[in-house]
Backbone as CSV, one residue per row, in Angstrom:
resi,resn,N_x,N_y,N_z,CA_x,CA_y,CA_z,C_x,C_y,C_z
1,MET,126.311,89.551,4.827,126.632,90.655,3.916,127.496,90.139,2.762
2,ASP,127.105,90.525,1.568,127.824,90.037,0.394,129.160,90.736,0.292
3,LYS,130.228,89.881,0.217,131.564,90.464,0.143,131.899,90.957,-1.269
4,TYR,131.181,90.407,-2.265,131.561,90.758,-3.642,130.359,91.273,-4.452
5,PRO,129.690,92.303,-3.967,128.507,92.783,-4.700,128.855,93.329,-6.081
6,LEU,129.956,94.063,-6.165,130.327,94.640,-7.448,130.726,93.569,-8.448
7,MET,131.417,92.541,-7.978,131.852,91.461,-8.871,130.671,90.719,-9.443
8,ARG,129.645,90.440,-8.543,128.471,89.722,-9.036,127.720,90.547,-10.097
9,LYS,127.603,91.851,-9.855,126.941,92.703,-10.844,127.698,92.698,-12.163
10,GLU,129.027,92.707,-12.080,129.830,92.693,-13.301,129.643,91.388,-14.063
11,VAL,129.550,90.275,-13.285,129.355,88.970,-13.927,128.000,88.925,-14.639
12,VAL,126.953,89.408,-13.931,125.609,89.414,-14.525,125.594,90.253,-15.782
13,VAL,126.169,91.451,-15.697,126.217,92.329,-16.861,127.007,91.691,-17.988
14,GLY,128.120,91.042,-17.624,128.959,90.399,-18.638,128.234,89.276,-19.341
15,ILE,127.522,88.428,-18.536,126.777,87.311,-19.133,125.666,87.829,-20.036
16,THR,124.981,88.895,-19.555,123.909,89.491,-20.366,124.439,89.996,-21.690
17,LEU,125.555,90.702,-21.641,126.158,91.217,-22.870,126.615,90.090,-23.784
18,LEU,127.080,88.999,-23.183,127.517,87.846,-23.969,126.354,87.264,-24.759
19,PHE,125.196,87.076,-24.072,124.022,86.528,-24.759,123.521,87.470,-25.841
20,VAL,123.518,88.765,-25.516,123.092,89.744,-26.507,124.011,89.716,-27.714
21,GLY,125.316,89.610,-27.443,126.295,89.555,-28.522,126.116,88.336,-29.380
22,VAL,125.886,87.171,-28.759,125.668,85.939,-29.513,124.397,86.042,-30.351
23,ALA,123.376,86.695,-29.773,122.095,86.800,-30.472,122.205,87.669,-31.711
24,ILE,122.956,88.764,-31.642,122.994,89.691,-32.775,124.143,89.409,-33.725
25,ALA,125.129,88.617,-33.303,126.301,88.362,-34.145,125.942,87.743,-35.481
26,PRO,125.072,86.712,-35.528,124.753,86.121,-36.826,124.134,87.108,-37.798
27,SER,123.246,87.974,-37.275,122.601,88.925,-38.169,123.598,89.946,-38.677
28,ILE,124.570,90.315,-37.880,125.592,91.257,-38.318,126.428,90.625,-39.424
29,ASN,126.863,89.383,-39.203,127.656,88.693,-40.209,126.869,88.531,-41.509
30,PHE,125.595,88.200,-41.386,124.748,88.001,-42.559,124.644,89.290,-43.351
31,ASN,124.429,90.394,-42.650,124.286,91.667,-43.329,125.570,92.072,-44.030
32,VAL,126.692,91.812,-43.391,127.971,92.153,-43.991,128.194,91.336,-45.260
33,VAL,127.947,90.036,-45.183,128.131,89.169,-46.337,127.163,89.532,-47.449
34,LYS,125.917,89.787,-47.062,124.894,90.124,-48.064,125.247,91.428,-48.763
35,ALA,125.673,92.407,-47.963,126.040,93.685,-48.547,127.229,93.524,-49.483
36,PHE,128.176,92.669,-49.092,129.359,92.446,-49.910,128.977,91.822,-51.245
37,ASN,128.075,90.822,-51.183,127.644,90.154,-52.410,126.854,91.087,-53.319
38,ASP,125.931,91.842,-52.705,125.056,92.694,-53.493,125.798,93.871,-54.109
39,ASN,126.725,94.448,-53.371,127.352,95.681,-53.803,128.591,95.477,-54.659
40,ASP,129.283,94.357,-54.482,130.567,94.185,-55.131,130.562,93.180,-56.268
41,PHE,129.472,92.449,-56.468,129.402,91.483,-57.553,128.094,91.647,-58.325
42,VAL,128.168,91.364,-59.613,126.998,91.421,-60.478,126.880,90.071,-61.175
43,GLU,125.718,89.447,-61.050,125.500,88.133,-61.651,124.944,88.286,-63.061
44,VAL,125.605,87.631,-64.010,125.225,87.713,-65.420,125.101,86.300,-65.961
45,THR,124.038,86.032,-66.728,123.791,84.693,-67.266,123.745,84.727,-68.785
46,THR,124.394,83.756,-69.409,124.380,83.606,-70.860,123.605,82.351,-71.226
47,GLN,122.726,82.476,-72.213,121.875,81.374,-72.651,122.147,81.060,-74.121
48,ALA,122.448,79.791,-74.412,122.610,79.358,-75.797,121.245,79.272,-76.463
49,CYS,121.162,79.683,-77.714,119.868,79.721,-78.408,119.976,79.025,-79.762
50,GLY,119.016,78.161,-80.031,118.899,77.582,-81.349,119.865,76.476,-81.688
51,ILE,120.594,75.971,-80.720,121.521,74.888,-80.984,121.687,74.061,-79.718
52,LYS,121.687,72.758,-79.877,121.767,71.872,-78.726,123.216,71.582,-78.361
53,GLY,123.395,71.075,-77.130,124.716,70.650,-76.693,125.468,71.657,-75.865
54,PHE,124.880,72.822,-75.632,125.558,73.861,-74.846,124.629,74.325,-73.731
55,GLY,125.200,74.521,-72.539,124.396,74.907,-71.391,124.495,76.384,-71.080
56,ASN,123.640,76.822,-70.166,123.695,78.206,-69.697,124.920,78.413,-68.820
57,THR,125.435,79.615,-68.842,126.587,79.986,-68.019,126.219,81.174,-67.148
58,THR,126.482,81.087,-65.854,126.257,82.206,-64.931,127.582,82.564,-64.270
59,VAL,127.967,83.810,-64.366,129.214,84.275,-63.767,128.930,85.463,-62.855
60,LYS,129.788,85.640,-61.875,129.719,86.808,-60.995,130.886,87.721,-61.318
61,LEU,130.547,88.895,-61.807,131.548,89.881,-62.166,131.685,90.916,-61.061
62,THR,132.895,91.383,-60.865,133.074,92.500,-59.943,132.441,93.741,-60.558
63,ARG,132.194,94.736,-59.739,131.606,95.973,-60.251,132.476,96.570,-61.356
64,GLN,133.799,96.514,-61.166,134.709,97.065,-62.165,134.632,96.278,-63.464
65,GLN,134.592,94.936,-63.356,134.461,94.107,-64.551,133.158,94.395,-65.288
66,TYR,132.093,94.554,-64.521,130.792,94.818,-65.126,130.796,96.163,-65.855
67,GLN,131.418,97.174,-65.257,131.501,98.484,-65.900,132.348,98.416,-67.167
68,ASP,133.455,97.639,-67.097,134.305,97.477,-68.280,133.547,96.763,-69.399
69,LEU,132.782,95.727,-69.025,131.981,95.000,-70.009,130.931,95.911,-70.636
70,ASP,130.271,96.691,-69.814,129.231,97.598,-70.310,129.823,98.616,-71.272
71,GLN,130.985,99.130,-70.934,131.639,100.104,-71.809,132.050,99.456,-73.125
72,TYR,132.531,98.206,-73.049,132.904,97.523,-74.281,131.689,97.348,-75.198
73,LEU,130.548,96.979,-74.620,129.350,96.771,-75.428,128.854,98.085,-76.045
74,ILE,129.067,99.190,-75.339,128.735,100.504,-75.908,129.636,100.785,-77.109
75,ASP,130.934,100.499,-76.960,131.869,100.702,-78.061,131.576,99.748,-79.218
76,PHE,131.177,98.526,-78.884,130.813,97.526,-79.893,129.676,98.043,-80.765
77,ARG,128.669,98.590,-80.120,127.544,99.142,-80.871,127.976,100.312,-81.745
78,ALA,128.822,101.190,-81.207,129.276,102.359,-81.953,130.040,101.935,-83.210
79,ARG,130.826,100.895,-83.093,131.590,100.404,-84.249,130.659,99.795,-85.290
80,LEU,129.646,99.069,-84.839,128.684,98.496,-85.781,127.941,99.593,-86.545
81,ASN,127.630,100.670,-85.852,126.890,101.762,-86.488,127.696,102.449,-87.594
82,GLN,129.004,102.228,-87.604,129.857,102.840,-88.616,130.042,101.946,-89.838
83,THR,129.535,100.712,-89.778,129.707,99.787,-90.897,128.709,100.094,-92.001
84,THR,129.118,99.762,-93.223,128.234,99.958,-94.377,128.018,98.651,-95.141
85,THR,128.798,97.626,-94.816,128.636,96.324,-95.463,128.735,95.223,-94.424
86,ARG,128.211,94.063,-94.778,128.287,92.900,-93.900,129.739,92.492,-93.661
87,GLU,130.563,92.607,-94.687,131.963,92.212,-94.566,132.686,93.037,-93.495
88,GLU,132.293,94.295,-93.345,132.902,95.142,-92.318,132.459,94.720,-90.917
89,ALA,131.275,94.140,-90.824,130.749,93.754,-89.514,131.330,92.435,-89.008
90,ILE,131.770,91.560,-89.921,132.235,90.227,-89.526,133.362,90.277,-88.494
91,PRO,134.471,91.017,-88.725,135.535,91.053,-87.711,135.096,91.665,-86.390
92,ILE,134.122,92.572,-86.429,133.626,93.183,-85.193,132.870,92.142,-84.369
93,PHE,132.054,91.320,-85.029,131.352,90.230,-84.357,132.343,89.230,-83.771
94,LYS,133.336,88.856,-84.544,134.317,87.866,-84.079,135.105,88.392,-82.881
95,GLU,135.462,89.665,-82.931,136.180,90.259,-81.802,135.304,90.295,-80.552
96,ALA,134.002,90.540,-80.736,133.081,90.563,-79.591,133.031,89.204,-78.910
97,VAL,133.059,88.135,-79.688,133.068,86.779,-79.113,134.306,86.581,-78.260
98,VAL,135.460,87.006,-78.770,136.712,86.880,-78.006,136.629,87.667,-76.705
99,GLU,136.094,88.876,-76.775,135.992,89.730,-75.590,135.045,89.131,-74.558
100,LEU,133.898,88.639,-74.999,132.933,88.036,-74.078,133.513,86.785,-73.420
101,ASN,134.334,86.072,-74.159,134.967,84.877,-73.603,135.909,85.223,-72.456
102,LYS,136.516,86.394,-72.502,137.408,86.833,-71.423,136.657,86.957,-70.100
103,TYR,135.376,87.256,-70.181,134.541,87.373,-68.979,133.839,86.063,-68.640
104,GLY,134.134,85.007,-69.410,133.483,83.722,-69.170,132.030,83.702,-69.589
105,LEU,131.662,84.515,-70.591,130.257,84.706,-70.933,129.801,83.943,-72.178
106,LEU,130.604,83.021,-72.671,130.114,82.157,-73.736,129.320,81.020,-73.110
107,PRO,128.327,80.472,-73.838,127.570,79.334,-73.294,128.491,78.194,-72.891
108,LYS,128.081,77.443,-71.891,128.897,76.357,-71.360,129.186,75.324,-72.447
109,GLY,130.461,75.026,-72.646,130.866,74.037,-73.632,131.130,74.599,-75.015
110,MET,130.898,75.891,-75.214,131.087,76.494,-76.536,132.444,77.169,-76.622
111,SER,133.207,76.842,-77.654,134.519,77.452,-77.850,134.373,78.785,-78.587
112,VAL,135.453,79.539,-78.604,135.454,80.816,-79.317,135.197,80.586,-80.804
113,GLU,135.852,79.571,-81.365,135.692,79.292,-82.798,134.248,78.903,-83.131
114,GLN,133.631,78.091,-82.291,132.239,77.707,-82.528,131.315,78.912,-82.456
115,ALA,131.533,79.776,-81.465,130.699,80.968,-81.315,130.874,81.904,-82.503
116,GLN,132.083,82.033,-82.996,132.323,82.902,-84.149,131.643,82.363,-85.407
117,ARG,131.661,81.041,-85.581,130.981,80.462,-86.743,129.473,80.663,-86.661
118,LEU,128.915,80.538,-85.449,127.474,80.710,-85.279,127.027,82.127,-85.598
119,THR,127.797,83.096,-85.152,127.362,84.491,-85.277,127.657,85.099,-86.647
120,THR,128.447,84.412,-87.468,128.768,84.935,-88.803,128.493,83.870,-89.860
121,ARG,127.431,83.106,-89.685,127.252,81.892,-90.469,126.748,82.089,-91.884
122,TYR,126.034,83.168,-92.175,125.426,83.315,-93.496,126.327,84.109,-94.431
123,GLU,126.631,83.515,-95.585,127.450,84.170,-96.593,126.539,84.886,-97.589
124,LYS,126.961,86.032,-98.033,126.157,86.801,-98.993,126.303,86.206,-100.400
125,SER,125.216,86.101,-101.098,125.194,85.594,-102.467,124.392,86.554,-103.331
126,VAL,124.979,87.005,-104.456,124.292,87.943,-105.336,123.044,87.303,-105.913
127,ASP,123.141,86.022,-106.283,121.992,85.326,-106.844,120.862,85.242,-105.831
128,THR,121.214,84.876,-104.593,120.204,84.790,-103.540,119.610,86.164,-103.254
129,MET,120.435,87.199,-103.277,119.964,88.562,-103.056,118.891,88.941,-104.077
130,ASN,119.136,88.615,-105.344,118.164,88.946,-106.382,116.856,88.203,-106.185
131,ARG,116.924,86.949,-105.746,115.717,86.166,-105.543,114.916,86.685,-104.342
132,ILE,115.638,86.941,-103.255,114.968,87.367,-102.025,114.365,88.757,-102.181
133,SER,115.065,89.652,-102.864,114.567,91.020,-102.988,113.230,91.072,-103.715
134,SER,112.926,90.033,-104.487,111.656,90.009,-105.202,110.480,89.704,-104.290
135,LEU,110.744,89.338,-103.023,109.654,89.042,-102.096,108.951,90.313,-101.614
136,GLY,109.565,91.467,-101.889,108.901,92.723,-101.550,108.965,93.051,-100.068
137,LEU,110.081,92.740,-99.400,110.216,93.071,-97.987,110.379,94.576,-97.828
138,SER,109.781,95.137,-96.787,109.859,96.571,-96.560,109.999,96.851,-95.073
139,GLY,110.273,98.115,-94.739,110.426,98.489,-93.343,111.699,97.909,-92.757
140,TYR,111.681,97.686,-91.444,112.864,97.089,-90.822,112.738,95.578,-90.938
141,SER,113.325,95.038,-92.009,113.290,93.599,-92.240,114.602,93.183,-92.870
142,ASN,115.106,92.013,-92.483,116.329,91.506,-93.069,116.276,89.988,-93.109
143,LEU,117.046,89.401,-94.026,117.055,87.952,-94.210,118.479,87.420,-94.191
144,PHE,118.642,86.204,-93.658,119.941,85.537,-93.602,121.007,86.522,-93.109
145,CYS,120.823,86.987,-91.891,121.618,88.106,-91.401,122.320,87.811,-90.077
146,MET,123.394,88.542,-89.866,123.995,88.641,-88.543,123.148,89.621,-87.747
147,ILE,123.001,89.354,-86.445,122.144,90.207,-85.629,122.795,90.451,-84.274
148,ALA,122.706,91.682,-83.821,123.192,92.050,-82.487,122.269,93.124,-81.942
149,GLY,122.225,93.220,-80.616,121.414,94.259,-80.019,121.295,94.091,-78.524
150,ARG,120.606,95.028,-77.917,120.332,94.972,-76.483,118.971,95.610,-76.250
151,ALA,118.102,94.916,-75.514,116.751,95.425,-75.325,116.105,94.817,-74.095
152,THR,115.113,95.509,-73.574,114.261,94.951,-72.529,113.172,94.106,-73.186
153,TYR,112.495,93.301,-72.397,111.408,92.451,-72.899,111.823,91.691,-74.160
154,CYS,113.010,91.133,-74.096,113.525,90.293,-75.182,113.536,88.856,-74.687
155,GLY,112.769,87.983,-75.331,112.678,86.599,-74.906,113.197,85.645,-75.964
156,VAL,113.398,84.392,-75.553,113.825,83.332,-76.460,112.799,82.214,-76.399
157,ALA,112.332,81.774,-77.537,111.421,80.640,-77.601,112.069,79.576,-78.474
158,GLY,112.137,78.367,-77.981,112.755,77.316,-78.770,113.472,76.339,-77.865
159,PRO,114.169,75.396,-78.517,114.250,75.266,-79.968,112.929,74.785,-80.552
160,ILE,112.555,75.315,-81.716,111.318,74.923,-82.389,111.590,74.793,-83.878
161,ILE,110.579,74.311,-84.613,110.678,74.290,-86.064,110.402,75.700,-86.531
162,THR,111.327,76.284,-87.228,111.212,77.696,-87.527,111.906,78.022,-88.837
163,GLY,112.173,79.305,-89.055,113.024,79.766,-90.123,112.729,79.241,-91.504
164,LEU,113.447,78.206,-91.891,113.333,77.690,-93.240,111.913,77.270,-93.566
165,LYS,111.243,76.644,-92.605,109.866,76.214,-92.834,108.983,77.415,-93.153
166,PHE,109.182,78.500,-92.423,108.342,79.676,-92.635,108.626,80.314,-93.993
167,VAL,109.916,80.495,-94.305,110.284,81.099,-95.586,109.789,80.242,-96.744
168,LEU,109.965,78.933,-96.621,109.517,78.043,-97.685,107.995,78.023,-97.807
169,SER,107.312,78.204,-96.694,105.854,78.293,-96.751,105.424,79.518,-97.565
170,TYR,106.148,80.599,-97.343,105.869,81.829,-98.102,106.069,81.588,-99.603
171,LEU,107.204,80.977,-99.938,107.477,80.658,-101.333,106.446,79.677,-101.885
172,PHE,106.009,78.777,-101.019,105.039,77.763,-101.428,103.743,78.410,-101.932
173,TRP,103.221,79.371,-101.179,101.963,80.011,-101.589,102.133,80.817,-102.864
174,HIS,103.324,81.426,-103.049,103.577,82.127,-104.293,103.619,81.151,-105.467
175,ALA,104.261,80.030,-105.221,104.343,79.016,-106.277,102.957,78.486,-106.622
176,TYR,102.122,78.326,-105.592,100.779,77.800,-105.805,99.951,78.728,-106.686
177,SER,100.105,80.021,-106.447,99.309,80.981,-107.207,99.733,81.064,-108.665
178,GLU,101.020,80.725,-108.941,101.517,80.848,-110.303,101.601,79.507,-111.030
179,PHE,102.039,78.511,-110.297,102.234,77.197,-110.924,101.613,76.128,-110.033
180,ILE,100.369,75.804,-110.291,99.653,74.850,-109.463,100.337,73.491,-109.463
181,GLY,101.071,73.194,-110.546,101.719,71.891,-110.626,102.841,71.705,-109.627
182,THR,103.440,72.808,-109.127,104.551,72.692,-108.179,104.078,72.591,-106.738
183,LEU,102.788,72.647,-106.520,102.219,72.601,-105.173,102.697,71.391,-104.395
184,TRP,102.577,70.224,-104.982,102.919,68.997,-104.259,104.422,68.856,-104.068
185,VAL,105.187,69.440,-104.968,106.641,69.407,-104.820,107.064,70.175,-103.574
186,TYR,106.531,71.391,-103.435,106.853,72.205,-102.264,106.337,71.560,-100.985
187,LEU,105.143,71.015,-101.053,104.558,70.395,-99.876,105.398,69.224,-99.401
188,GLY,105.811,68.381,-100.350,106.650,67.243,-99.988,107.978,67.687,-99.403
189,PHE,108.549,68.738,-100.006,109.822,69.233,-99.505,109.699,69.779,-98.088
190,LEU,108.596,70.490,-97.816,108.363,71.034,-96.483,108.218,69.922,-95.449
191,LEU,107.544,68.847,-95.817,107.356,67.736,-94.884,108.680,67.062,-94.562
192,VAL,109.508,66.881,-95.590,110.833,66.293,-95.356,111.665,67.201,-94.481
193,LEU,111.668,68.496,-94.806,112.427,69.464,-94.012,111.954,69.489,-92.570
194,ARG,110.637,69.412,-92.396,110.068,69.412,-91.043,110.613,68.250,-90.223
195,ASN,110.695,67.095,-90.800,111.191,65.922,-90.080,112.646,66.099,-89.681
196,TYR,113.442,66.674,-90.582,114.842,66.871,-90.252,115.010,67.913,-89.148
197,LEU,114.197,68.958,-89.196,114.294,69.986,-88.164,113.861,69.445,-86.811
198,ILE,112.854,68.588,-86.787,112.446,67.967,-85.532,113.568,67.087,-84.991
199,PHE,114.198,66.351,-85.898,115.263,65.432,-85.470,116.419,66.171,-84.829
200,PHE,116.868,67.244,-85.481,118.009,67.971,-84.941,117.605,68.979,-83.867
201,ASN,116.317,69.290,-83.802,115.799,70.214,-82.785,116.534,71.550,-82.805
202,LEU,116.747,72.059,-84.001,117.526,73.279,-84.162,116.639,74.504,-84.340
203,LEU,117.264,75.651,-84.255,116.661,76.950,-84.558,115.651,77.407,-83.507
204,SER,115.773,78.645,-83.127,114.851,79.222,-82.156,114.471,80.615,-82.635
205,LEU,113.791,81.359,-81.799,113.402,82.701,-82.199,113.564,83.671,-81.039
206,LEU,113.655,84.942,-81.384,113.707,86.017,-80.395,112.387,86.770,-80.442
207,THR,111.870,87.084,-79.270,110.654,87.885,-79.200,110.981,89.269,-78.644
208,PHE,110.254,90.263,-79.144,110.443,91.643,-78.701,109.079,92.234,-78.354
209,GLY,108.851,92.493,-77.070,107.597,93.061,-76.630,106.469,92.049,-76.670
210,GLY,105.259,92.509,-76.320,104.113,91.615,-76.320,102.900,92.265,-75.694
211,ILE,101.931,91.428,-75.338,100.706,91.885,-74.688,100.335,90.878,-73.612
212,ASN,100.013,91.378,-72.395,99.699,90.450,-71.316,98.216,90.103,-71.302
213,LEU,97.828,89.273,-70.345,96.456,88.777,-70.292,95.431,89.876,-70.027
214,PHE,95.892,91.000,-69.503,94.982,92.103,-69.187,94.920,93.138,-70.314
215,GLY,95.577,92.838,-71.420,95.528,93.740,-72.561,96.566,94.842,-72.554
216,TRP,97.513,94.789,-71.613,98.558,95.815,-71.562,99.651,95.459,-72.547
217,VAL,99.895,96.352,-73.498,100.916,96.138,-74.522,102.235,96.728,-74.043
218,PHE,103.298,95.955,-74.128,104.613,96.423,-73.679,105.643,96.205,-74.787
219,PRO,106.337,97.271,-75.194,107.344,97.142,-76.248,108.702,96.748,-75.675
220,ALA,109.570,96.274,-76.545,110.988,96.158,-76.200,111.595,97.543,-76.365
221,VAL,112.558,97.869,-75.518,113.218,99.170,-75.601,114.722,98.933,-75.664
222,GLY,115.359,99.458,-76.697,116.791,99.274,-76.850,117.225,99.524,-78.281
223,TRP,118.155,98.706,-78.753,118.668,98.865,-80.110,118.866,97.507,-80.768
224,ILE,118.876,97.506,-82.090,119.061,96.281,-82.845,119.815,96.603,-84.132
225,TYR,120.728,95.716,-84.505,121.547,95.869,-85.706,121.524,94.565,-86.474
226,THR,121.334,94.630,-87.787,121.418,93.436,-88.625,122.219,93.748,-89.878
227,ALA,122.926,92.735,-90.357,123.673,92.835,-91.609,123.383,91.571,-92.395
228,GLY,122.655,91.703,-93.510,122.258,90.523,-94.255,121.931,90.820,-95.692
229,LEU,121.016,90.042,-96.259,120.687,90.171,-97.669,119.990,91.481,-98.000
230,GLN,119.417,92.121,-97.005,118.766,93.417,-97.220,119.684,94.577,-96.834
231,GLY,120.973,94.279,-96.654,121.938,95.316,-96.317,122.088,95.512,-94.814
232,ILE,122.537,96.691,-94.426,122.725,97.048,-93.021,121.473,97.746,-92.519
233,LYS,120.946,97.273,-91.386,119.760,97.891,-90.790,120.041,98.201,-89.314
234,ASN,119.701,99.413,-88.899,119.843,99.837,-87.507,118.514,100.352,-86.988
235,TYR,118.269,100.095,-85.705,117.080,100.673,-85.084,117.374,100.939,-83.617
236,ASN,116.848,102.060,-83.115,117.039,102.430,-81.722,115.738,103.027,-81.191
237,GLY,115.292,102.540,-80.010,114.058,103.065,-79.430,113.149,101.950,-78.967
238,SER,111.840,102.173,-79.068,110.841,101.169,-78.694,110.386,100.421,-79.939
239,PHE,110.256,99.098,-79.828,109.854,98.336,-81.000,109.203,97.020,-80.596
240,PHE,108.522,96.411,-81.562,107.852,95.127,-81.388,108.293,94.160,-82.484
241,GLY,108.232,92.868,-82.189,108.407,91.875,-83.228,107.215,91.903,-84.160
242,LYS,107.474,91.736,-85.468,106.412,91.892,-86.466,106.135,90.606,-87.253
243,ILE,106.884,89.538,-86.984,106.679,88.292,-87.714,105.410,87.616,-87.201
244,GLN,104.582,87.146,-88.115,103.290,86.563,-87.747,103.445,85.128,-87.228
245,TYR,104.160,85.018,-86.139,104.362,83.724,-85.484,104.479,83.987,-83.987
246,PRO,103.413,84.461,-83.342,103.480,84.859,-81.920,103.707,83.670,-81.007
247,VAL,104.256,83.969,-79.840,104.525,82.943,-78.836,103.544,83.116,-77.686
248,LYS,102.792,82.094,-77.390,101.822,82.145,-76.301,102.455,81.568,-75.033
249,ASP,102.194,82.216,-73.897,102.584,81.652,-72.614,101.480,81.930,-71.595
250,PHE,101.744,81.619,-70.324,100.722,81.772,-69.294,100.369,83.230,-69.024
251,PHE,101.253,84.154,-69.423,101.062,85.557,-69.079,100.545,86.393,-70.241
252,GLY,100.498,85.816,-71.442,100.016,86.568,-72.586,100.648,86.101,-73.876
253,THR,100.928,87.069,-74.753,101.488,86.768,-76.067,102.746,87.595,-76.286
254,LEU,103.787,86.948,-76.765,105.040,87.619,-77.092,105.170,87.712,-78.607
255,TYR,105.719,88.833,-79.089,105.772,89.088,-80.521,107.133,88.703,-81.101
256,THR,107.116,87.826,-82.063,108.348,87.324,-82.666,108.982,88.379,-83.573
257,GLY,110.283,88.598,-83.356,111.008,89.572,-84.162,112.167,88.987,-84.934
258,ALA,112.685,87.828,-84.495,113.788,87.172,-85.192,113.471,85.689,-85.299
259,PHE,113.399,85.197,-86.515,113.038,83.806,-86.790,114.288,83.028,-87.191
260,GLY,114.400,81.806,-86.691,115.559,80.990,-87.022,116.833,81.548,-86.425
261,PHE,116.786,81.949,-85.151,117.935,82.564,-84.488,118.860,81.505,-83.914
262,THR,120.139,81.628,-84.190,121.165,80.804,-83.550,122.233,81.731,-83.000
263,GLY,122.608,81.525,-81.759,123.592,82.379,-81.116,123.431,82.298,-79.615
264,PHE,123.554,83.424,-78.941,123.373,83.421,-77.497,122.858,84.763,-77.018
265,LYS,122.273,84.725,-75.841,121.676,85.912,-75.223,122.250,86.060,-73.827
266,ILE,122.679,87.273,-73.498,123.253,87.562,-72.184,122.247,88.393,-71.396
267,MET,121.865,87.882,-70.224,120.839,88.547,-69.401,121.489,89.326,-68.261
268,PHE,121.163,90.615,-68.167,121.763,91.502,-67.191,120.792,91.815,-66.044
269,PRO,121.319,92.268,-64.905,120.456,92.562,-63.741,119.436,93.658,-63.976
270,ASP,119.659,94.525,-64.960,118.694,95.605,-65.220,117.538,95.137,-66.097
271,HIS,117.427,93.808,-66.285,116.343,93.178,-67.054,116.453,93.415,-68.553
272,SER,117.610,93.856,-69.001,117.853,93.936,-70.436,118.664,92.714,-70.863
273,SER,118.670,92.457,-72.161,119.401,91.305,-72.689,120.212,91.730,-73.908
274,GLN,121.463,91.314,-73.940,122.307,91.502,-75.117,122.232,90.220,-75.934
275,PHE,121.969,90.329,-77.228,121.902,89.147,-78.068,122.888,89.279,-79.216
276,LEU,123.446,88.142,-79.608,124.469,88.109,-80.642,124.334,86.791,-81.389
277,GLY,124.216,86.856,-82.713,124.072,85.613,-83.455,123.704,85.859,-84.904
278,ALA,122.991,84.884,-85.471,122.523,84.958,-86.851,121.065,84.562,-86.902
279,ALA,120.333,85.103,-87.871,118.906,84.810,-87.980,118.510,84.671,-89.444
280,LEU,117.535,83.800,-89.687,117.011,83.632,-91.032,116.170,84.837,-91.455
281,TRP,115.405,85.355,-90.509,114.533,86.494,-90.831,114.362,87.360,-89.596
282,VAL,114.567,88.656,-89.746,114.314,89.627,-88.684,113.302,90.639,-89.211
283,ASN,112.284,90.912,-88.407,111.265,91.875,-88.817,110.670,92.528,-87.574
284,ILE,110.799,93.860,-87.464,110.274,94.590,-86.318,109.587,95.850,-86.803
285,ASN,108.777,96.458,-85.935,108.230,97.785,-86.220,108.076,98.538,-84.899
286,ASP,107.732,99.814,-85.008,107.652,100.658,-83.830,106.212,100.876,-83.404
């Protein structure tokens, strides 16, 4: 007769519970850690565009930090919408760089001063304004401008030969139609410029919306602000890039909206992107 029947049953039950506990403990810990990461932190990545020597930066913000950042960007946009000249926008852009730096959101290796120079790089010239305005730009188009915005389906292509080559090509054809003798001058200049742009590997572009391989057209949705030779331009809603320099990839075609872009793009978990910088030419439509 067993003297310790109850003790043996307790031992068996205890060992069984021990194995069950060991078996489920890792999954419990994993779920707790996963929930903590997913719910309390937001991963945000910044990408340098149109300039070499700077890397991407990825930071994890707390939910509170992310909400504070989002609110700041809303206020940033509201302040830009109140500007009437490029000069009024410059300090707002510079302050935004300082604020983004507080969250560690500048591209890796880029200082505040470098970022401020990139995003406010084009100076307004009355002479240049008179020359450019004769090109007959219309709609939402701007040249040599500061640019900011936030939108879905916003991509970056580059660095590539862009901007100046395209603008000069436009001028080249105008020159050809009026003064055939200047044809070779422009052509030679474009070839020299092309070599320098390849060497420095500078300038990129922003794409807004596109069309996939199945023919489905998708617009960018958000807002865009520019301050340049064509004045202050604002747009809010759905839009596409309108520059005739599309970007082909494995999934379809992306529509170029900003040519010769230098600056940075911040990618958020909601699949939207905040962009801040300068561009040689911006052109979009709805």
